[in-house]
Residue frames as a rotation matrix with the C-alpha (Angstrom) as fourth column:
MET 1
-0.046 -0.979 0.197 -10.42
-0.234 0.202 0.951 7.72
-0.971 -0.002 -0.239 -6.63
SER 2
0.228 0.079 -0.971 -9.53
-0.961 -0.139 -0.237 7.56
-0.154 0.987 0.045 -10.32
SER 3
0.976 0.170 0.138 -9.41
-0.141 0.970 -0.198 4.14
-0.168 0.173 0.970 -12.02
ARG 4
0.526 -0.847 -0.084 -5.83
-0.095 0.039 -0.995 4.86
0.845 0.531 -0.060 -13.10
LYS 5
-0.203 -0.566 0.799 -4.70
-0.869 -0.272 -0.413 5.53
0.451 -0.778 -0.437 -9.53
GLY 6
0.482 0.469 0.740 -6.61
-0.776 0.620 0.113 2.48
-0.406 -0.629 0.663 -8.33
ALA 7
0.949 -0.188 -0.254 -4.93
-0.022 0.763 -0.646 0.31
0.315 0.619 0.720 -10.94
GLY 8
0.088 -0.981 0.171 -1.51
-0.382 -0.192 -0.904 1.51
0.920 0.014 -0.392 -9.77
VAL 9
-0.107 -0.045 0.993 -2.33
-0.994 0.033 -0.106 0.68
-0.028 -0.998 -0.049 -6.14
LEU 10
0.792 0.489 0.365 -3.64
-0.482 0.868 -0.119 -2.74
-0.375 -0.082 0.923 -7.11
GLU 11
0.703 -0.621 -0.345 -0.54
-0.101 0.394 -0.914 -3.45
0.704 0.677 0.214 -9.24
LEU 12
-0.250 -0.813 0.526 1.74
-0.707 -0.218 -0.672 -2.63
0.661 -0.540 -0.520 -6.30
ALA 13
0.126 0.397 0.909 -0.37
-0.943 0.333 -0.015 -4.72
-0.309 -0.855 0.417 -3.94
VAL 14
0.960 0.275 -0.047 -0.46
-0.271 0.881 -0.388 -7.79
-0.066 0.385 0.920 -6.25
LEU 15
0.428 -0.870 -0.243 3.26
-0.111 0.216 -0.970 -7.68
0.897 0.442 -0.004 -7.04
GLY 16
-0.243 -0.523 0.817 4.14
-0.856 -0.280 -0.434 -7.10
0.456 -0.805 -0.380 -3.39
LEU 17
0.407 0.479 0.778 2.04
-0.794 0.606 0.042 -10.03
-0.451 -0.634 0.627 -2.17
LEU 18
0.990 -0.050 -0.135 3.35
-0.036 0.822 -0.568 -12.37
0.140 0.567 0.812 -4.89
HIS 19
0.130 -0.985 0.111 6.90
-0.507 -0.162 -0.847 -11.35
0.852 0.054 -0.520 -3.97
GLU 20
-0.103 -0.122 0.987 6.22
-0.983 0.161 -0.083 -12.81
-0.149 -0.979 -0.137 -0.54
SER 21
-0.641 -0.102 0.761 4.98
-0.090 0.994 0.057 -16.09
-0.762 -0.032 -0.647 -2.01
PRO 22
-0.889 0.395 -0.234 3.20
-0.202 0.120 0.972 -17.53
0.412 0.911 -0.027 -5.08
MET 23
-0.668 0.715 0.205 -0.58
-0.260 0.033 -0.965 -17.69
-0.697 -0.698 0.164 -4.58
HIS 24
-0.515 0.693 0.504 -3.78
0.856 0.440 0.271 -19.11
-0.034 0.572 -0.820 -6.02
GLY 25
-0.580 0.379 0.721 -6.25
0.158 -0.816 0.556 -16.48
0.799 0.437 0.413 -7.24
TYR 26
0.492 0.846 -0.204 -8.60
0.345 0.025 0.938 -17.15
0.799 -0.532 -0.280 -4.30
GLU 27
0.277 -0.493 -0.825 -5.85
0.954 0.040 0.296 -16.74
-0.113 -0.869 0.482 -1.73
LEU 28
-0.767 -0.574 0.286 -4.66
0.622 -0.774 0.116 -13.57
0.155 0.267 0.951 -3.44
ARG 29
-0.117 0.832 0.542 -8.19
0.180 -0.519 0.835 -12.21
0.977 0.195 -0.089 -3.32
LYS 30
0.692 0.393 -0.606 -8.39
0.616 0.116 0.779 -12.79
0.376 -0.912 -0.163 0.44
ARG 31
-0.120 -0.846 -0.520 -5.01
0.952 -0.246 0.180 -11.19
-0.280 -0.474 0.835 1.09
LEU 32
-0.756 -0.100 0.647 -5.89
0.429 -0.822 0.375 -8.18
0.495 0.561 0.664 -1.10
ASN 33
0.277 0.934 0.225 -9.17
0.322 -0.311 0.894 -7.72
0.905 -0.175 -0.387 0.66
THR 34
0.568 -0.160 -0.807 -7.33
0.818 0.005 0.575 -7.54
-0.088 -0.987 0.134 3.97
LEU 35
-0.435 -0.888 -0.148 -4.69
0.834 -0.460 0.307 -5.20
-0.340 0.010 0.940 2.59
LEU 36
-0.930 -0.010 0.366 -6.82
0.249 -0.751 0.612 -2.96
0.269 0.661 0.701 0.40
GLY 37
-0.151 0.985 -0.078 -10.37
0.846 0.170 0.506 -3.27
0.512 0.010 -0.859 1.71
MET 38
0.163 0.213 -0.963 -9.95
0.859 -0.511 0.033 -0.58
-0.485 -0.833 -0.266 4.33
PHE 39
-0.638 -0.467 -0.613 -8.70
0.138 -0.851 0.506 1.85
-0.758 0.238 0.607 1.71
ARG 40
0.395 0.915 -0.084 -11.71
0.002 -0.092 -0.996 1.35
-0.919 0.393 -0.038 -0.59
ALA 41
-0.071 -0.525 -0.848 -9.33
-0.865 -0.390 0.314 0.67
-0.496 0.757 -0.426 -3.42
PHE 42
-0.928 -0.364 -0.078 -10.21
-0.362 0.834 0.417 -2.94
-0.087 0.416 -0.905 -4.20
SER 43
0.272 0.958 0.090 -13.13
-0.857 0.284 -0.430 -4.73
-0.438 0.040 0.898 -5.74
TYR 44
0.020 -0.259 0.966 -13.05
0.008 0.966 0.259 -8.40
-1.000 0.003 0.022 -6.65
GLY 45
0.802 0.411 0.433 -13.99
0.402 0.164 -0.901 -7.58
-0.441 0.897 -0.034 -10.21
SER 46
0.819 -0.521 -0.241 -10.78
-0.573 -0.712 -0.406 -5.61
0.040 0.470 -0.882 -10.71
LEU 47
0.252 -0.782 0.570 -8.39
-0.469 0.416 0.779 -8.41
-0.846 -0.464 -0.262 -9.69
TYR 48
0.245 -0.189 0.951 -8.57
0.527 0.849 0.033 -10.68
-0.814 0.493 0.308 -12.72
PRO 49
0.934 -0.002 0.357 -8.25
0.307 -0.505 -0.807 -7.86
0.182 0.863 -0.471 -15.29
CYS 50
0.644 -0.745 0.171 -5.19
-0.753 -0.578 0.315 -6.71
-0.136 -0.332 -0.933 -13.33
LEU 51
0.164 -0.569 0.806 -3.72
-0.138 0.795 0.590 -10.24
-0.977 -0.208 0.052 -13.36
LYS 52
0.647 0.142 0.749 -4.38
0.670 0.362 -0.648 -10.48
-0.363 0.921 0.139 -17.11
LEU 53
0.942 -0.305 0.140 -2.54
-0.199 -0.844 -0.497 -7.18
0.270 0.441 -0.856 -17.63
LEU 54
0.383 -0.830 0.405 0.41
-0.782 -0.058 0.621 -8.27
-0.492 -0.554 -0.672 -15.50
LEU 55
0.307 -0.194 0.932 0.55
0.295 0.950 0.101 -11.57
-0.905 0.244 0.349 -17.38
GLY 56
0.865 0.121 0.487 0.58
0.501 -0.168 -0.849 -9.70
-0.021 0.978 -0.206 -20.67
LYS 57
0.771 -0.611 0.178 3.48
-0.584 -0.790 -0.184 -7.53
0.254 0.038 -0.967 -19.51
GLY 58
0.321 -0.655 -0.684 5.41
0.138 0.747 -0.650 -10.60
0.937 0.114 0.331 -18.40
LEU 59
-0.228 -0.383 0.895 5.50
-0.761 -0.503 -0.409 -9.46
0.607 -0.775 -0.177 -14.76
ILE 60
-0.140 0.205 0.969 3.83
-0.750 0.616 -0.239 -12.62
-0.646 -0.760 0.067 -13.51
VAL 61
-0.664 -0.018 -0.747 3.34
-0.577 0.647 0.498 -16.15
0.475 0.762 -0.440 -14.83
GLU 62
0.453 0.836 0.310 0.70
-0.889 0.396 0.231 -18.84
0.071 -0.380 0.922 -14.31
ASP 63
-0.805 -0.593 -0.024 1.76
-0.586 0.799 -0.135 -22.17
0.099 -0.095 -0.991 -12.88
ARG 64
0.228 0.963 -0.141 -0.79
-0.948 0.253 0.192 -24.82
0.220 0.090 0.971 -13.68
PRO 65
-0.624 -0.441 0.645 -0.30
-0.628 0.774 -0.079 -28.04
-0.465 -0.454 -0.760 -11.70
GLU 66
-0.686 0.380 -0.621 -1.64
-0.345 0.581 0.737 -31.15
0.641 0.720 -0.267 -13.41
GLU 67
0.136 0.835 0.533 -5.01
-0.982 0.042 0.185 -32.32
0.132 -0.549 0.826 -12.13
PRO 68
-0.616 -0.253 0.746 -5.08
-0.448 0.892 -0.068 -35.79
-0.648 -0.375 -0.663 -10.54
LEU 69
-0.925 0.170 -0.340 -6.40
-0.239 0.434 0.869 -38.31
0.295 0.885 -0.361 -13.00
ASN 70
-0.629 0.702 -0.333 -9.30
0.752 0.658 -0.033 -39.33
0.196 -0.271 -0.942 -10.74
VAL 71
-0.584 0.438 -0.683 -10.80
0.136 -0.777 -0.615 -35.78
-0.800 -0.452 0.394 -10.54
PRO 72
0.122 0.703 0.700 -13.92
0.910 0.203 -0.361 -35.44
-0.396 0.681 -0.615 -12.76
LEU 73
-0.589 -0.367 0.720 -13.71
0.713 -0.655 0.250 -32.67
0.380 0.661 0.647 -15.34
ALA 74
0.298 0.842 0.451 -16.80
0.422 -0.539 0.729 -31.01
0.856 -0.027 -0.516 -13.87
LEU 75
0.851 0.012 -0.525 -15.05
0.521 -0.151 0.840 -30.59
-0.069 -0.988 -0.135 -10.52
GLN 76
-0.180 -0.981 0.071 -11.89
0.976 -0.169 0.136 -29.08
-0.121 0.093 0.988 -11.98
SER 77
0.813 0.429 -0.394 -11.73
0.434 -0.897 -0.082 -25.32
-0.389 -0.105 -0.915 -11.45
ARG 78
0.500 -0.633 0.591 -9.57
0.611 -0.225 -0.759 -23.30
0.613 0.741 0.274 -13.81
ARG 79
0.421 -0.316 0.850 -8.90
-0.397 -0.907 -0.140 -20.47
0.815 -0.279 -0.507 -11.35
SER 80
0.859 -0.045 0.510 -8.43
-0.493 0.197 0.847 -22.61
-0.139 -0.979 0.147 -8.25
LYS 81
0.755 -0.591 0.283 -5.62
0.554 0.806 0.206 -24.65
-0.350 0.001 0.937 -9.87
ILE 82
0.466 -0.609 0.642 -3.67
0.454 -0.458 -0.764 -21.68
0.759 0.648 0.063 -11.21
VAL 83
0.486 -0.429 -0.761 -0.84
0.725 -0.288 0.625 -20.36
-0.488 -0.856 0.171 -9.03
TYR 84
0.882 -0.184 0.434 0.47
0.137 -0.781 -0.609 -16.89
0.451 0.596 -0.664 -9.87
LYS 85
0.403 -0.847 -0.348 4.19
0.821 0.166 0.547 -16.29
-0.405 -0.506 0.762 -9.53
LEU 86
0.765 -0.229 -0.602 6.37
-0.278 -0.961 0.013 -13.21
-0.581 0.157 -0.798 -9.89
THR 87
0.735 -0.584 0.344 8.92
0.628 0.396 -0.670 -13.13
0.255 0.709 0.658 -12.73
ALA 88
-0.255 -0.901 -0.352 12.30
0.929 -0.329 0.168 -11.41
-0.267 -0.284 0.921 -12.72
GLU 89
-0.648 0.104 0.755 10.70
0.366 -0.827 0.428 -8.55
0.668 0.553 0.497 -14.65
GLY 90
0.466 0.885 0.013 7.95
0.342 -0.194 0.920 -8.43
0.816 -0.424 -0.392 -12.00
LYS 91
0.400 -0.402 -0.823 10.51
0.898 -0.008 0.440 -8.10
-0.184 -0.916 0.358 -9.25
GLU 92
-0.717 -0.668 0.199 12.16
0.697 -0.692 0.186 -5.20
0.014 0.272 0.962 -11.14
ARG 93
-0.269 0.707 0.654 8.78
0.213 -0.619 0.756 -3.50
0.939 0.343 0.016 -11.59
LEU 94
0.670 0.490 -0.557 8.03
0.617 0.050 0.786 -3.94
0.413 -0.870 -0.269 -7.86
GLU 95
-0.123 -0.816 -0.565 11.38
0.940 -0.278 0.198 -2.37
-0.318 -0.507 0.801 -6.96
GLU 96
-0.767 -0.107 0.632 10.54
0.443 -0.802 0.401 0.53
0.464 0.587 0.663 -9.27
LEU 97
0.227 0.941 0.252 7.13
0.256 -0.307 0.916 1.02
0.939 -0.144 -0.311 -7.64
LEU 98
0.616 0.010 -0.787 8.71
0.778 0.149 0.611 0.88
0.123 -0.989 0.084 -4.19
THR 99
-0.533 -0.832 -0.157 11.01
0.838 -0.544 0.035 3.78
-0.115 -0.113 0.987 -5.02
GLU 100
-0.253 0.513 0.820 8.11
0.410 -0.711 0.571 6.11
0.876 0.481 -0.030 -5.79
ALA 101
-0.486 -0.028 -0.874 7.88
0.865 -0.157 -0.476 8.68
-0.123 -0.987 0.100 -3.00
GLY 102
-0.925 0.102 0.367 5.92
0.057 -0.915 0.399 11.46
0.377 0.389 0.841 -4.68
PRO 103
-0.634 0.703 0.321 2.44
-0.769 -0.530 -0.359 12.82
-0.083 -0.474 0.877 -3.86
ALA 104
0.090 0.712 -0.696 0.66
-0.658 0.567 0.496 9.74
0.748 0.413 0.519 -5.21
ALA 105
-0.324 -0.312 -0.893 2.24
0.333 0.846 -0.416 7.69
0.886 -0.432 -0.170 -2.40
TRP 106
-0.995 -0.057 0.084 0.88
-0.050 -0.449 -0.892 10.07
0.088 -0.892 0.443 0.27
GLU 107
-0.422 0.905 0.050 -2.78
-0.715 -0.366 0.595 9.84
0.557 0.215 0.802 -0.70
ASP 108
-0.017 0.530 0.848 -5.42
-0.917 0.330 -0.224 8.03
-0.398 -0.781 0.480 1.38
GLU 109
0.835 0.513 -0.199 -5.86
-0.546 0.721 -0.427 5.30
-0.075 0.465 0.882 -1.22
SER 110
0.653 -0.626 -0.427 -2.20
-0.030 0.542 -0.840 4.40
0.757 0.561 0.335 -1.67
PHE 111
0.040 -0.721 0.692 -0.33
-0.861 -0.376 -0.342 5.35
0.506 -0.582 -0.636 1.50
GLY 112
0.441 0.219 0.870 -1.46
-0.768 0.594 0.240 2.25
-0.464 -0.774 0.430 3.41
VAL 113
0.993 -0.074 0.087 -0.35
0.109 0.835 -0.539 -0.06
-0.033 0.544 0.838 0.61
HIS 114
0.351 -0.921 0.171 3.09
-0.226 -0.260 -0.939 1.59
0.909 0.291 -0.299 0.37
PHE 115
0.065 -0.298 0.952 3.34
-0.981 -0.195 0.006 1.38
0.184 -0.935 -0.305 4.16
ALA 116
0.832 0.358 0.424 2.47
-0.444 0.888 0.122 -2.36
-0.333 -0.290 0.897 4.09
PHE 117
0.815 -0.566 0.121 5.62
0.528 0.643 -0.555 -2.99
0.237 0.516 0.823 2.03
PHE 118
0.790 -0.535 0.300 7.97
-0.582 -0.807 0.094 -0.67
0.192 -0.249 -0.949 3.96
SER 119
0.554 -0.626 0.549 10.12
-0.183 0.552 0.814 -3.66
-0.812 -0.551 0.191 4.93
HIS 120
0.270 -0.428 0.863 11.10
0.875 0.482 -0.035 -3.89
-0.401 0.765 0.505 1.23
THR 121
0.808 0.123 0.576 11.50
0.405 -0.826 -0.392 -0.11
0.427 0.550 -0.718 0.79
HIS 122
-0.245 -0.966 0.076 14.73
0.681 -0.227 -0.696 1.89
0.690 -0.119 0.714 1.15
ALA 123
-0.194 0.115 -0.974 15.01
0.934 -0.284 -0.219 4.00
-0.301 -0.952 -0.052 4.31
ASP 124
-0.895 -0.196 -0.402 15.24
0.117 -0.970 0.213 7.33
-0.431 0.144 0.891 2.45
VAL 125
-0.711 0.703 0.016 12.09
-0.043 -0.066 0.997 6.53
0.701 0.709 0.077 0.44
ARG 126
-0.098 0.667 -0.738 10.21
0.888 0.394 0.238 5.52
0.450 -0.632 -0.631 3.61
LEU 127
-0.466 -0.144 -0.873 11.13
0.680 -0.690 -0.249 8.83
-0.567 -0.709 0.419 5.23
ARG 128
-0.987 0.112 -0.118 10.04
-0.161 -0.774 0.612 10.87
-0.023 0.623 0.782 2.18
ILE 129
-0.428 0.885 -0.184 6.69
0.281 0.324 0.903 9.08
0.859 0.334 -0.387 2.08
LEU 130
-0.046 0.399 -0.916 6.08
0.995 0.104 -0.005 9.55
0.094 -0.911 -0.401 5.82
GLU 131
-0.671 -0.256 -0.696 7.05
0.402 -0.914 -0.051 13.25
-0.623 -0.314 0.716 5.67
GLY 132
-0.935 0.355 0.018 4.92
-0.141 -0.417 0.898 13.77
0.326 0.837 0.440 2.58
ARG 133
-0.212 0.881 -0.422 1.95
0.640 0.451 0.622 12.06
0.739 -0.138 -0.660 4.22
ARG 134
-0.234 0.059 -0.970 2.40
0.915 -0.325 -0.240 14.24
-0.329 -0.944 0.022 7.31
SER 135
-0.910 -0.159 -0.383 2.51
0.055 -0.962 0.269 17.45
-0.411 0.224 0.884 5.29
ARG 136
-0.685 0.728 0.003 -0.66
0.051 0.044 0.998 16.41
0.726 0.684 -0.067 3.39
LEU 137
0.007 0.724 -0.690 -2.47
0.872 0.333 0.358 15.76
0.489 -0.604 -0.629 6.67
GLU 138
-0.512 -0.240 -0.824 -1.25
0.682 -0.698 -0.220 19.03
-0.522 -0.675 0.521 8.21
GLU 139
-0.973 0.230 -0.003 -2.74
-0.171 -0.711 0.682 20.85
0.155 0.664 0.731 5.22
ARG 140
-0.321 0.903 -0.287 -5.98
0.355 0.395 0.847 18.94
0.878 0.170 -0.447 5.81
LEU 141
-0.217 0.155 -0.964 -5.92
0.976 0.007 -0.218 19.89
-0.027 -0.988 -0.153 9.50
GLU 142
-0.888 -0.148 -0.436 -5.67
0.172 -0.985 -0.015 23.58
-0.427 -0.089 0.900 8.67
SER 143
-0.779 0.626 -0.041 -8.61
-0.245 -0.243 0.939 23.28
0.577 0.741 0.343 6.26
VAL 144
-0.147 0.747 -0.649 -10.78
0.653 0.566 0.503 21.33
0.743 -0.350 -0.571 8.75
ARG 145
-0.421 -0.077 -0.904 -10.02
0.855 -0.368 -0.367 23.75
-0.304 -0.927 0.221 11.59
ALA 146
-0.979 0.065 -0.193 -10.87
-0.126 -0.939 0.321 26.73
-0.160 0.339 0.927 9.39
ALA 147
-0.501 0.845 -0.189 -14.15
-0.030 0.200 0.979 25.08
0.865 0.496 -0.075 8.35
LEU 148
-0.161 0.408 -0.899 -14.98
0.912 0.409 0.023 24.35
0.377 -0.816 -0.438 12.00
ALA 149
-0.740 -0.190 -0.645 -14.35
0.496 -0.802 -0.333 27.96
-0.454 -0.567 0.688 13.00
ARG 150
-0.920 0.381 -0.090 -16.68
-0.340 -0.665 0.664 29.19
0.193 0.642 0.742 10.25
THR 151
-0.295 0.865 -0.406 -19.50
-0.244 0.343 0.907 26.75
0.924 0.367 0.110 10.84
ARG 152
-0.875 -0.143 -0.463 -19.38
0.340 0.500 -0.797 26.05
0.345 -0.854 -0.389 14.61
GLU 153
-0.809 0.571 -0.142 -22.23
-0.248 -0.549 -0.798 28.46
-0.533 -0.610 0.586 15.41
ARG 154
-0.265 0.734 -0.626 -24.41
-0.958 -0.276 0.083 27.30
-0.111 0.621 0.776 12.49
VAL 155
-0.367 0.113 -0.923 -24.42
-0.379 0.889 0.259 23.49
0.850 0.445 -0.284 12.77
ASP 156
0.698 0.673 0.245 -26.28
-0.534 0.261 0.804 21.17
0.478 -0.692 0.541 15.09
SER 157
0.358 -0.578 0.733 -24.54
-0.839 0.145 0.524 19.23
-0.409 -0.803 -0.433 17.86
TYR 158
0.660 -0.083 0.747 -24.39
0.168 0.985 -0.039 15.96
-0.732 0.151 0.664 15.89
THR 159
0.858 -0.376 0.350 -22.73
0.338 -0.100 -0.936 17.54
0.387 0.921 0.041 12.87
LEU 160
0.540 -0.671 0.508 -20.31
-0.758 -0.650 -0.053 19.29
0.366 -0.357 -0.860 15.22
GLU 161
0.457 -0.336 0.823 -19.46
-0.488 0.679 0.549 15.95
-0.743 -0.653 0.146 16.91
LEU 162
0.811 -0.134 0.570 -18.84
0.491 0.685 -0.538 14.38
-0.318 0.716 0.621 13.48
GLN 163
0.758 -0.547 0.355 -16.57
-0.063 -0.603 -0.795 17.21
0.649 0.580 -0.492 12.42
ASN 164
0.414 -0.609 0.676 -14.64
-0.910 -0.258 0.325 17.00
-0.024 -0.750 -0.661 15.75
HIS 165
0.650 -0.130 0.749 -14.30
-0.052 0.975 0.215 13.25
-0.758 -0.178 0.627 15.30
GLY 166
0.850 -0.340 0.403 -12.77
0.481 0.191 -0.856 13.77
0.214 0.921 0.325 11.88
LEU 167
0.596 -0.639 0.487 -10.41
-0.539 -0.768 -0.347 16.39
0.595 -0.056 -0.801 13.29
GLU 168
0.453 -0.401 0.796 -9.29
-0.762 0.289 0.579 14.09
-0.462 -0.869 -0.175 16.09
SER 169
0.817 -0.116 0.565 -8.68
0.297 0.924 -0.239 11.25
-0.494 0.364 0.790 13.66
VAL 170
0.728 -0.577 0.372 -6.35
0.244 -0.290 -0.926 13.39
0.641 0.764 -0.070 11.54
GLU 171
0.464 -0.562 0.685 -4.56
-0.813 -0.578 0.076 14.72
0.352 -0.592 -0.725 14.62
ARG 172
0.631 -0.197 0.750 -4.03
-0.388 0.757 0.525 11.18
-0.672 -0.623 0.402 15.89
GLU 173
0.824 -0.347 0.448 -2.52
0.561 0.607 -0.562 10.11
-0.077 0.715 0.695 12.55
VAL 174
0.619 -0.627 0.473 -0.21
-0.223 -0.717 -0.660 13.13
0.753 0.303 -0.583 12.53
ARG 175
0.468 -0.428 0.773 1.05
-0.867 -0.053 0.495 12.16
-0.171 -0.902 -0.396 16.02
TRP 176
0.746 -0.130 0.653 1.60
0.095 0.991 0.089 8.59
-0.659 -0.004 0.752 14.82
LEU 177
0.805 -0.442 0.396 3.52
0.438 -0.007 -0.899 9.83
0.400 0.897 0.187 11.80
ASN 178
0.568 -0.616 0.546 5.67
-0.677 -0.727 -0.116 12.09
0.468 -0.304 -0.830 14.00
GLU 179
0.516 -0.338 0.787 6.63
-0.563 0.558 0.609 9.01
-0.646 -0.757 0.098 16.08
LEU 180
0.781 -0.177 0.598 7.43
0.477 0.788 -0.389 6.97
-0.403 0.589 0.700 12.97
ILE 181
0.755 -0.513 0.407 9.51
0.078 -0.547 -0.833 9.77
0.651 0.661 -0.373 11.44
GLY 182
0.534 -0.561 0.633 11.41
-0.845 -0.388 0.369 10.16
0.039 -0.731 -0.681 14.71
ARG 183
0.553 -0.288 0.782 12.23
-0.154 0.887 0.436 6.46
-0.819 -0.361 0.446 14.75
GLU 184
0.836 -0.228 0.500 13.25
0.549 0.325 -0.770 6.44
0.013 0.918 0.397 11.09
ARG 185
0.682 -0.597 0.423 15.59
-0.338 -0.770 -0.542 9.40
0.649 0.227 -0.726 11.62
ALA 186
0.476 -0.490 0.730 17.09
-0.809 0.081 0.582 7.86
-0.344 -0.868 -0.358 14.76
GLN 187
0.665 -0.196 0.720 17.68
0.251 0.968 0.031 4.60
-0.703 0.160 0.693 12.95
ALA 188
0.834 -0.358 0.420 19.29
0.383 -0.174 -0.907 6.42
0.398 0.917 -0.008 10.01
THR 189
0.578 -0.632 0.517 21.59
-0.728 -0.686 -0.024 8.31
0.369 -0.362 -0.856 12.41
THR 190
0.490 -0.360 0.794 22.59
-0.500 0.630 0.594 5.06
-0.714 -0.688 0.129 14.11
GLU 191
0.753 -0.172 0.635 23.29
0.518 0.749 -0.412 3.33
-0.405 0.639 0.654 10.80
ASN 192
0.799 -0.471 0.374 25.31
0.018 -0.602 -0.798 6.28
0.601 0.644 -0.473 9.49
SER 193
0.492 -0.611 0.620 27.35
-0.870 -0.325 0.371 6.36
-0.025 -0.722 -0.691 12.68
LYS 194
0.557 -0.235 0.796 27.98
-0.072 0.942 0.328 2.60
-0.827 -0.240 0.508 12.41
ASP 195
0.849 -0.238 0.472 29.08
0.523 0.247 -0.816 2.97
0.078 0.939 0.334 8.78
ARG 196
0.665 -0.636 0.391 31.52
-0.486 -0.766 -0.421 5.79
0.568 0.089 -0.818 9.69
THR 197
0.454 -0.488 0.745 32.97
-0.746 0.250 0.618 3.67
-0.488 -0.836 -0.251 12.50
GLU 198
0.659 -0.169 0.733 33.46
0.347 0.933 -0.096 0.71
-0.668 0.318 0.673 10.15
ASP 199
0.853 -0.363 0.375 35.14
0.248 -0.350 -0.903 3.01
0.459 0.864 -0.209 7.61
ASP 200
0.570 -0.644 0.511 37.50
-0.782 -0.616 0.097 4.32
0.252 -0.454 -0.854 10.28
LEU 201
0.462 -0.351 0.814 38.48
-0.468 0.683 0.560 0.80
-0.753 -0.640 0.152 11.26
ARG 202
0.924 -0.083 0.373 39.39
0.343 0.613 -0.712 -0.21
-0.170 0.786 0.595 7.70
């Protein structure tokens, strides 16, 4: 994954989490590790440069509570006492990021992060991301199946098992996406029908 793409994923994740609530750096690290760790898009060393960049852009601010007078200077931790908060500009930037539904949002590294904030994402954008992800995986399925057909007779049983496992994983995600897309479309149909009914009653 490119560093530029990773930075974009991390920016979305940080702004999205801070939109839910202000956080200390340590708490933010833990939440990011849960959110991003499985996508191999996050390292602890990348968080503070990202926070510095967001601070410089005015997208977040630092809130520094005053230390109690009886706490020795040696025990005061700069990072532990800083709470990061989203600014109005940060909320606008988050909304902008949540409207992105192009190929970058379908990739392995970023799809899960976009999905994690679907509750803040418009329905049409959610559907485009889900359909884009499905089309990307269907392309991958074709490629994997073609590779299996070419190499089946030439690989050992363990390599074949590994390839079949990868194929089954992609097939399972495609089925899951089909279910999600079906629900999204059904919900959109229901909401459109409700809107038309309310318009008729006016």
